[in-house]
C-alpha positions in Angstrom: -5.7 -5.6 -8.1 -3.0 -6.3 -5.8 0.8 -5.9 -7.0 2.9 -6.5 -4.2 3.1 -7.4 -0.6 5.4 -5.7 2.1 7.5 -8.0 4.4 8.2 -7.1 8.2 8.0 -8.8 11.4 5.5 -6.6 13.6 1.9 -7.0 13.5 0.4 -4.5 11.4 -1.4 -2.4 13.9 2.0 -1.9 15.3 3.7 -1.3 12.0 1.0 1.3 10.6 2.3 4.3 12.5 6.2 4.0 11.3 4.7 3.1 7.8 2.3 6.3 7.7 5.3 8.3 9.0 7.3 7.2 6.0 4.6 7.6 3.3 3.8 11.1 4.4 7.5 12.2 3.9 7.2 11.4 0.1 3.5 11.8 -0.7 1.2 14.8 0.0 -2.3 13.6 -0.7 -2.6 10.8 2.0 -5.9 9.3 3.5 -5.4 6.9 6.4 -7.4 4.8 8.8 -6.6 2.1 11.4 -9.4 0.1 13.1 -10.0 -3.6 12.3 -7.4 -3.1 9.3 -4.7 -0.5 8.2 -5.1 1.5 5.2 -3.2 4.1 3.6 -4.5 5.7 0.3 -2.1 7.8 -1.9 -3.9 9.9 -4.3 -2.3 11.4 -7.3 -4.8 13.4 -9.4 -7.4 10.7 -10.7 -5.1 7.8 -9.8 -5.2 6.2 -6.4 -3.0 3.6 -4.8 -3.9 1.7 -1.6 -1.4 0.1 0.7 -3.9 -2.0 3.2 -4.3 -5.1 5.2 -7.8 -5.8 3.8 -7.2 -9.2 2.4 -3.8 -10.1 4.3 -2.1 -9.6 7.6 0.5 -7.9 5.9 0.3 -4.5 3.7 -0.3 -4.9 0.2 -0.1 -2.4 -2.6 -3.1 -2.3 -4.8 -4.7 0.0 -7.5 -7.8 -0.4 -9.8 -5.0 -0.4 -12.8 -1.2 -0.8 -13.5 0.6 2.3 -14.2 3.4 4.8 -13.2 1.3 5.6 -10.0 1.8 2.2 -8.6 5.4 1.9 -9.7 6.3 5.0 -7.8 4.7 4.0 -4.5 6.5 0.6 -4.7 9.7 2.3 -5.3 9.6 4.5 -2.7 8.6 1.9 -0.1 11.7 -0.1 -1.2 13.7 2.9 -0.2 13.3 1.5 3.1 11.3 -1.9 3.4 11.4 -5.0 1.6 8.2 -5.4 -0.9 7.6 -8.6 -2.7 6.2 -8.1 -6.3 3.8 -10.3 -7.5 4.6 -12.1 -10.8 1.1 -11.1 -12.1 -1.3 -8.7 -10.3 -3.9 -10.6 -8.4 -7.5 -9.8 -8.3 -8.6 -8.6 -4.9 -12.3 -9.4 -5.1 -13.7 -5.8 -4.6 -12.4 -2.7 -6.5 -13.5 -0.4 -3.5 -10.1 1.4 -3.1 
């Protein structure tokens, strides 16, 4: 499910390194990639939150289910960035994150 989308002016490939550096300061279990799309996966035990551009030209915050793991990532991103919350989480079309 997609819970929120980040708002920024750069193209996502240019924004990716800055976002990764920021996220890496707050979370220790991070998996990352940048090729056709940008993704940052934050793992917390059995839970995983994705920050990726798979379905948008801006980074979206996604997880298979709602919970404190999602809220923690969004709250952390809001320390530095503008994050637009969706009124209702949206389905992404695949649950591969």
